[in-house]
PLY file of the C-alpha trace (Angstrom):
ply
format ascii 1.0
element vertex 449
property float x
property float y
property float z
element edge 448
property int vertex1
property int vertex2
end_header
-20.39 -32.72 -89.97
-16.64 -33.03 -89.41
-16.72 -30.22 -86.77
-19.59 -31.87 -84.95
-17.75 -35.20 -84.97
-14.63 -33.58 -83.58
-16.60 -31.95 -80.77
-18.27 -35.25 -79.91
-14.95 -37.05 -80.00
-13.40 -34.46 -77.70
-16.19 -34.95 -75.17
-15.70 -38.72 -75.33
-11.97 -38.36 -74.78
-12.52 -36.18 -71.71
-15.04 -38.66 -70.29
-12.71 -41.59 -70.84
-9.83 -39.68 -69.28
-11.90 -39.00 -66.17
-12.97 -42.63 -65.95
-9.36 -43.80 -66.32
-8.23 -41.41 -63.60
-10.98 -42.63 -61.25
-10.27 -46.30 -61.88
-6.50 -46.05 -61.48
-4.33 -48.96 -62.65
-6.30 -51.48 -64.72
-3.62 -54.16 -64.38
-3.26 -54.44 -68.15
0.39 -53.46 -68.33
2.01 -51.43 -71.09
0.42 -51.24 -74.53
2.36 -50.97 -77.76
1.35 -50.47 -81.36
3.15 -50.62 -84.67
0.74 -48.38 -86.52
0.71 -44.70 -87.30
1.00 -42.49 -84.27
1.62 -45.27 -81.77
4.54 -46.77 -79.94
6.60 -49.45 -81.60
7.04 -53.11 -80.90
10.78 -53.80 -81.18
11.82 -57.38 -81.84
15.00 -59.39 -82.12
16.32 -60.04 -85.59
15.30 -57.17 -87.84
14.48 -54.91 -84.95
12.24 -51.90 -84.79
13.19 -48.23 -84.94
11.10 -45.10 -84.59
12.25 -41.59 -85.33
10.04 -38.54 -85.10
12.32 -35.76 -86.32
10.47 -33.36 -88.59
7.14 -34.83 -87.58
7.44 -37.81 -89.92
8.33 -40.91 -87.96
9.60 -44.15 -89.39
8.67 -47.48 -87.93
10.47 -50.60 -89.12
9.66 -53.92 -87.56
9.85 -57.59 -88.34
7.76 -58.56 -85.36
4.27 -58.08 -86.68
1.68 -55.50 -85.69
0.02 -55.01 -82.30
-3.31 -53.23 -82.28
-5.00 -51.62 -79.29
-8.54 -50.72 -78.39
-9.26 -47.01 -78.20
-12.09 -44.52 -78.18
-15.71 -45.57 -78.63
-16.57 -45.55 -82.33
-19.33 -43.24 -83.60
-21.58 -45.02 -86.07
-20.95 -42.37 -88.73
-17.16 -42.91 -88.79
-16.23 -43.60 -92.41
-13.13 -44.83 -94.21
-12.31 -44.00 -97.83
-10.26 -46.44 -99.91
-8.95 -46.02 -103.45
-7.95 -49.24 -105.27
-5.88 -49.43 -108.44
-7.58 -52.62 -109.66
-10.85 -54.47 -109.17
-11.74 -55.13 -105.56
-12.13 -58.83 -106.44
-8.87 -59.22 -108.41
-7.61 -62.13 -106.25
-4.52 -60.05 -105.61
-3.28 -56.64 -104.46
-6.53 -54.69 -104.60
-8.63 -57.43 -103.02
-6.12 -57.68 -100.17
-6.63 -53.97 -99.46
-10.40 -54.19 -99.84
-10.64 -57.06 -97.41
-8.42 -55.11 -95.00
-11.00 -52.34 -95.16
-13.74 -54.82 -94.32
-11.56 -56.11 -91.46
-11.37 -52.58 -90.06
-15.15 -52.23 -90.28
-15.62 -55.52 -88.46
-13.10 -54.71 -85.73
-14.67 -51.31 -85.13
-18.19 -52.71 -85.10
-19.24 -50.68 -88.13
-21.36 -51.61 -91.12
-19.55 -52.45 -94.36
-21.32 -49.46 -95.89
-19.07 -47.21 -93.78
-16.25 -48.22 -96.13
-16.32 -45.90 -99.15
-14.50 -47.67 -102.01
-13.54 -46.69 -105.53
-11.79 -49.47 -107.42
-10.22 -49.66 -110.90
-8.53 -46.30 -110.37
-6.06 -46.44 -113.25
-5.52 -44.68 -116.57
-7.20 -47.40 -118.59
-10.40 -47.84 -116.58
-10.86 -44.22 -115.43
-8.82 -42.00 -117.76
-10.71 -38.82 -116.86
-10.74 -39.35 -113.09
-8.10 -37.83 -110.81
-7.10 -38.83 -107.29
-7.80 -35.34 -105.88
-11.32 -35.50 -107.33
-11.88 -38.94 -105.79
-10.61 -37.76 -102.41
-12.79 -34.65 -102.57
-15.83 -36.82 -103.27
-14.99 -39.17 -100.39
-14.53 -36.24 -98.01
-17.88 -34.85 -99.17
-19.41 -38.23 -98.30
-17.96 -37.94 -94.78
-14.70 -39.92 -94.99
-12.66 -39.40 -91.82
-9.53 -41.03 -93.26
-8.56 -41.96 -96.82
-6.28 -44.79 -97.99
-4.64 -44.55 -101.43
-3.33 -48.02 -102.09
-0.97 -47.97 -105.04
2.53 -46.69 -105.72
1.39 -44.97 -108.91
-1.06 -42.77 -106.94
1.89 -40.73 -105.62
1.27 -37.41 -107.39
-2.48 -37.50 -106.92
-2.56 -38.37 -103.22
0.16 -35.84 -102.40
-1.89 -33.18 -104.17
-5.03 -34.28 -102.34
-3.24 -34.25 -98.99
-2.22 -30.65 -99.61
-5.79 -29.73 -100.57
-7.32 -31.35 -97.47
-4.73 -30.90 -94.71
-7.31 -31.66 -91.99
-8.05 -35.14 -93.37
-5.68 -37.98 -92.33
-4.51 -40.02 -95.30
-2.32 -43.03 -95.99
-0.40 -43.69 -99.18
0.37 -47.40 -99.09
3.85 -48.32 -100.34
4.95 -44.67 -100.50
7.84 -42.85 -98.84
6.72 -39.24 -98.39
6.66 -39.60 -94.56
10.13 -41.18 -94.31
12.40 -38.52 -92.83
15.46 -40.07 -94.47
13.67 -41.09 -97.66
14.17 -39.66 -101.12
10.56 -38.54 -101.36
10.20 -36.95 -97.91
7.50 -34.26 -97.76
7.51 -32.61 -94.32
4.81 -30.22 -95.51
2.30 -33.09 -95.78
1.70 -33.65 -92.07
-1.53 -35.54 -92.78
-0.12 -38.15 -95.20
1.49 -41.27 -93.76
2.82 -44.43 -95.40
2.38 -48.13 -94.75
4.13 -50.99 -96.52
4.60 -54.62 -95.58
8.07 -56.15 -95.56
7.28 -58.35 -98.52
11.00 -58.85 -99.05
10.66 -61.74 -96.60
7.63 -63.14 -98.43
9.39 -63.00 -101.78
12.49 -64.67 -100.32
10.25 -67.47 -99.06
8.63 -67.70 -102.50
12.03 -67.95 -104.15
13.09 -70.66 -101.73
9.92 -72.68 -102.35
10.54 -72.39 -106.09
14.15 -73.56 -105.77
13.22 -76.45 -103.49
10.72 -77.67 -106.11
12.36 -76.92 -109.47
13.63 -79.92 -111.39
15.47 -77.89 -114.01
16.94 -75.04 -111.99
15.15 -72.60 -114.29
12.90 -70.11 -112.48
11.13 -67.14 -114.05
9.58 -64.04 -112.51
6.53 -62.36 -114.02
7.10 -58.69 -113.23
4.72 -55.71 -113.36
6.37 -52.32 -114.04
9.90 -51.38 -113.00
10.52 -49.21 -109.93
12.34 -49.38 -106.61
9.67 -51.59 -105.07
9.53 -54.15 -107.85
13.32 -54.34 -108.20
13.81 -55.05 -104.50
11.12 -57.74 -104.57
12.67 -59.47 -107.59
16.04 -59.31 -105.85
14.50 -60.80 -102.70
12.97 -63.71 -104.65
16.30 -64.33 -106.35
18.23 -64.29 -103.06
15.81 -66.80 -101.55
16.02 -69.02 -104.62
19.81 -68.83 -104.77
20.16 -69.73 -101.09
17.83 -72.71 -101.27
19.15 -73.96 -104.61
22.82 -73.80 -103.67
23.02 -73.90 -99.87
20.03 -76.08 -99.00
19.95 -78.37 -102.03
23.64 -78.14 -102.88
23.09 -77.93 -106.64
26.33 -76.15 -107.48
26.88 -78.45 -110.49
23.63 -77.18 -112.04
23.66 -73.38 -112.02
20.45 -71.61 -111.10
18.78 -69.74 -113.95
16.59 -66.82 -112.87
15.02 -64.38 -115.31
12.39 -61.64 -115.15
10.15 -60.10 -117.77
8.05 -57.02 -117.09
4.54 -56.62 -118.51
4.42 -52.83 -118.00
1.80 -52.37 -115.28
0.45 -54.02 -112.12
-2.02 -56.13 -114.13
-3.01 -56.81 -117.71
-4.40 -53.90 -119.70
-5.01 -55.10 -123.28
-3.25 -52.89 -125.76
-1.12 -51.25 -123.07
0.76 -54.07 -121.32
2.19 -57.37 -122.38
-0.26 -60.24 -121.91
0.81 -62.04 -118.70
-0.60 -65.34 -119.97
1.50 -65.09 -123.12
4.60 -64.13 -121.12
4.03 -67.17 -118.90
3.74 -69.34 -122.01
7.10 -67.99 -123.16
8.67 -68.80 -119.80
7.41 -72.39 -119.95
8.42 -72.83 -123.58
11.95 -71.67 -122.72
12.27 -74.38 -120.06
11.27 -72.70 -116.81
9.38 -75.05 -114.53
8.46 -72.52 -111.82
7.00 -69.06 -112.41
6.91 -66.57 -109.54
4.32 -63.87 -110.07
4.91 -60.26 -109.11
1.74 -58.87 -110.68
-1.57 -58.22 -108.96
-3.52 -61.05 -110.61
-3.20 -64.82 -111.00
-2.59 -65.47 -114.72
0.76 -67.21 -114.10
-0.82 -69.66 -111.67
-3.84 -70.30 -113.87
-1.60 -71.00 -116.87
0.66 -73.29 -114.81
-2.43 -75.18 -113.69
-3.52 -75.66 -117.28
-0.06 -76.88 -118.27
-0.02 -79.28 -115.35
-3.41 -80.63 -116.40
-1.75 -81.44 -119.73
0.95 -83.46 -118.00
3.70 -80.86 -117.67
5.75 -80.72 -114.44
5.40 -76.98 -113.82
4.41 -74.86 -110.85
3.74 -71.25 -109.91
3.76 -68.91 -106.94
1.08 -66.19 -107.02
1.22 -62.96 -105.02
-0.59 -60.52 -102.75
-3.78 -62.32 -101.71
-3.96 -65.09 -99.13
-6.47 -67.24 -101.05
-4.78 -66.94 -104.45
-3.73 -70.60 -104.53
-7.35 -71.66 -104.88
-7.28 -70.54 -108.54
-5.14 -73.61 -109.38
-4.35 -75.55 -106.20
-2.49 -78.46 -107.79
0.08 -76.12 -109.37
0.50 -73.74 -106.44
3.60 -73.94 -104.26
2.29 -71.26 -101.93
1.58 -67.56 -101.78
3.29 -64.64 -100.04
0.52 -62.23 -99.15
-0.17 -58.90 -97.50
-2.45 -58.52 -94.53
-3.07 -54.80 -94.30
-5.83 -55.12 -91.72
-3.91 -54.68 -88.43
-1.95 -51.65 -89.67
-5.05 -50.04 -91.17
-6.95 -50.69 -87.96
-4.24 -48.88 -86.00
-4.59 -45.90 -88.32
-8.38 -45.82 -87.89
-8.10 -46.06 -84.11
-5.49 -43.32 -84.01
-7.75 -41.08 -86.07
-10.60 -41.79 -83.66
-8.33 -41.02 -80.70
-7.10 -37.79 -82.26
-3.59 -39.29 -82.22
-2.87 -39.69 -85.95
0.60 -38.72 -87.10
2.11 -39.05 -90.54
4.56 -41.90 -90.00
6.41 -44.17 -92.39
5.63 -47.75 -91.35
7.41 -50.74 -92.89
5.69 -53.56 -91.04
7.02 -57.08 -90.92
5.66 -60.57 -90.35
4.69 -61.91 -86.97
7.36 -64.60 -86.88
5.74 -66.25 -83.87
2.50 -66.78 -85.82
3.15 -66.01 -89.47
-0.47 -66.23 -90.62
-2.20 -64.60 -87.67
-4.70 -62.18 -89.26
-4.65 -59.90 -86.22
-0.89 -59.43 -85.92
1.01 -60.14 -89.14
1.59 -57.63 -91.94
2.79 -60.22 -94.42
2.35 -63.97 -94.43
2.94 -67.17 -96.37
0.51 -69.99 -97.04
2.04 -73.14 -98.51
0.20 -74.65 -101.45
-0.93 -78.19 -102.19
1.88 -78.61 -104.72
4.68 -78.15 -102.19
6.05 -81.57 -101.25
6.49 -82.69 -97.66
10.29 -82.65 -98.00
10.24 -79.18 -99.51
7.90 -78.00 -96.77
10.28 -79.23 -94.09
13.21 -77.44 -95.70
11.11 -74.31 -96.19
10.12 -74.35 -92.53
13.80 -74.37 -91.60
14.45 -71.49 -93.97
11.61 -69.44 -92.49
12.87 -70.17 -88.98
16.31 -68.95 -90.04
14.88 -65.70 -91.38
12.91 -65.24 -88.18
15.90 -65.77 -85.89
18.30 -63.79 -88.04
20.51 -66.82 -88.58
19.77 -66.47 -92.29
20.36 -62.93 -93.54
20.19 -62.73 -97.31
20.98 -59.01 -97.49
24.66 -59.27 -96.58
27.54 -58.85 -99.04
29.31 -59.62 -101.14
26.49 -58.76 -103.57
26.94 -57.03 -106.91
24.54 -55.37 -109.30
23.93 -56.59 -112.84
26.47 -54.17 -114.29
29.18 -55.59 -112.03
29.28 -52.67 -109.61
29.38 -53.46 -105.92
26.07 -53.14 -104.06
27.25 -54.61 -100.75
30.88 -55.24 -99.91
31.95 -58.49 -98.28
30.29 -58.66 -94.86
28.33 -55.44 -95.34
24.72 -55.61 -94.18
22.17 -53.70 -96.24
20.43 -50.79 -94.56
16.71 -50.18 -94.93
17.56 -47.31 -97.28
19.71 -49.53 -99.50
17.02 -52.21 -99.68
14.13 -49.81 -100.32
15.93 -47.85 -103.03
17.55 -50.70 -104.93
19.05 -49.19 -108.08
19.44 -52.37 -110.12
18.67 -56.04 -110.22
21.38 -58.22 -108.76
24.06 -60.07 -110.64
22.67 -63.48 -111.55
19.28 -62.19 -112.67
18.53 -61.94 -116.38
16.20 -59.08 -117.30
15.91 -55.31 -117.42
16.73 -53.20 -114.38
15.18 -50.05 -115.86
12.29 -49.33 -118.17
14.54 -47.66 -120.74
16.52 -50.84 -121.36
0 1
1 2
2 3
3 4
4 5
5 6
6 7
7 8
8 9
9 10
10 11
11 12
12 13
13 14
14 15
15 16
16 17
17 18
18 19
19 20
20 21
21 22
22 23
23 24
24 25
25 26
26 27
27 28
28 29
29 30
30 31
31 32
32 33
33 34
34 35
35 36
36 37
37 38
38 39
39 40
40 41
41 42
42 43
43 44
44 45
45 46
46 47
47 48
48 49
49 50
50 51
51 52
52 53
53 54
54 55
55 56
56 57
57 58
58 59
59 60
60 61
61 62
62 63
63 64
64 65
65 66
66 67
67 68
68 69
69 70
70 71
71 72
72 73
73 74
74 75
75 76
76 77
77 78
78 79
79 80
80 81
81 82
82 83
83 84
84 85
85 86
86 87
87 88
88 89
89 90
90 91
91 92
92 93
93 94
94 95
95 96
96 97
97 98
98 99
99 100
100 101
101 102
102 103
103 104
104 105
105 106
106 107
107 108
108 109
109 110
110 111
111 112
112 113
113 114
114 115
115 116
116 117
117 118
118 119
119 120
120 121
121 122
122 123
123 124
124 125
125 126
126 127
127 128
128 129
129 130
130 131
131 132
132 133
133 134
134 135
135 136
136 137
137 138
138 139
139 140
140 141
141 142
142 143
143 144
144 145
145 146
146 147
147 148
148 149
149 150
150 151
151 152
152 153
153 154
154 155
155 156
156 157
157 158
158 159
159 160
160 161
161 162
162 163
163 164
164 165
165 166
166 167
167 168
168 169
169 170
170 171
171 172
172 173
173 174
174 175
175 176
176 177
177 178
178 179
179 180
180 181
181 182
182 183
183 184
184 185
185 186
186 187
187 188
188 189
189 190
190 191
191 192
192 193
193 194
194 195
195 196
196 197
197 198
198 199
199 200
200 201
201 202
202 203
203 204
204 205
205 206
206 207
207 208
208 209
209 210
210 211
211 212
212 213
213 214
214 215
215 216
216 217
217 218
218 219
219 220
220 221
221 222
222 223
223 224
224 225
225 226
226 227
227 228
228 229
229 230
230 231
231 232
232 233
233 234
234 235
235 236
236 237
237 238
238 239
239 240
240 241
241 242
242 243
243 244
244 245
245 246
246 247
247 248
248 249
249 250
250 251
251 252
252 253
253 254
254 255
255 256
256 257
257 258
258 259
259 260
260 261
261 262
262 263
263 264
264 265
265 266
266 267
267 268
268 269
269 270
270 271
271 272
272 273
273 274
274 275
275 276
276 277
277 278
278 279
279 280
280 281
281 282
282 283
283 284
284 285
285 286
286 287
287 288
288 289
289 290
290 291
291 292
292 293
293 294
294 295
295 296
296 297
297 298
298 299
299 300
300 301
301 302
302 303
303 304
304 305
305 306
306 307
307 308
308 309
309 310
310 311
311 312
312 313
313 314
314 315
315 316
316 317
317 318
318 319
319 320
320 321
321 322
322 323
323 324
324 325
325 326
326 327
327 328
328 329
329 330
330 331
331 332
332 333
333 334
334 335
335 336
336 337
337 338
338 339
339 340
340 341
341 342
342 343
343 344
344 345
345 346
346 347
347 348
348 349
349 350
350 351
351 352
352 353
353 354
354 355
355 356
356 357
357 358
358 359
359 360
360 361
361 362
362 363
363 364
364 365
365 366
366 367
367 368
368 369
369 370
370 371
371 372
372 373
373 374
374 375
375 376
376 377
377 378
378 379
379 380
380 381
381 382
382 383
383 384
384 385
385 386
386 387
387 388
388 389
389 390
390 391
391 392
392 393
393 394
394 395
395 396
396 397
397 398
398 399
399 400
400 401
401 402
402 403
403 404
404 405
405 406
406 407
407 408
408 409
409 410
410 411
411 412
412 413
413 414
414 415
415 416
416 417
417 418
418 419
419 420
420 421
421 422
422 423
423 424
424 425
425 426
426 427
427 428
428 429
429 430
430 431
431 432
432 433
433 434
434 435
435 436
436 437
437 438
438 439
439 440
440 441
441 442
442 443
443 444
444 445
445 446
446 447
447 448
């Protein structure tokens, strides 16, 4: 079936090329994309860079994602998607699942063209392997496969080697980053996409600091790796800036601690219970809990405590509608919108233009919550006061313009070693591969501690 599809697609491409040549200039101007295989939208502030050495490009942008229409879509085009948690988890996995549905809608395909396997983790599917799942999806006719969790690294790299003709994306990975530690030039069919959630977490930290009455903020962490360390650091930097610079609370030092549960979500008997960890945070005096796990236990528990008269709040993660689980306690949510980037991948596959690029896509600062252009967003919650909202808006504007740059030294690691010297601006490499938590954060930087 794949050979027949390719032949049909080739015919369509020839036809469209002839039509374009006959019609001449359509007056539409230049088209740019920020997805795999396309051009890059470069913006002021964070900027955008593309390199294609070795066949593995890297796109970094803080200007959102621009999608483009492409080849006509055959009705048997199918997308495979592997989720680490339940597709309705109100967090990470649901955000990916809904991005898949977004792609179906944008391409005019039925939802049944999205082949999904959720709960792909050692607890729910201990005997199932990623290569087996990919093989099954390919047998069902998947034209592209998305593996959507950091811990799928070994499996999706093995699957990509087994099926070199099938385009694949490993979300949050680094195998396609030419300058990355995990670069695999041999996997020309496996690209990476990640949202620049560092901005979202900085906004979350700021919202927490603008609301806290005690100056005690806690972070509910999943497992420890480069990704989770840099996101904790980002939340801390946002909190520190808004506590000290915006609110001027130098006389009351900010307290910021993290505790890791051991996985992306609760697995009884394997991880710490996130509800119990949240209880411990609140009992120790924290009045805001920022969640870094895939699910909403911290917010739900904060809502229950607030119902009992406690002045506590929470910031969930990943999914744009997460605040609805406890609206009165929710300060807001930083969330991923994978849809535009995934749509670009699908269109590039249809156009025969897929390349294995590393894409680190940023927010659309001009319209932070635009579902068609932003890779990460922020929705403020009902619990955020009007004054805090005004200050947060200024903070977001500063991030967007570059007037506020949190990743500039002097910044030290927990052990006192220098991460960034005075005036030194962090590179993408330094941010992505953060070795430790920053000085000022209480909690483990490595799993062995």
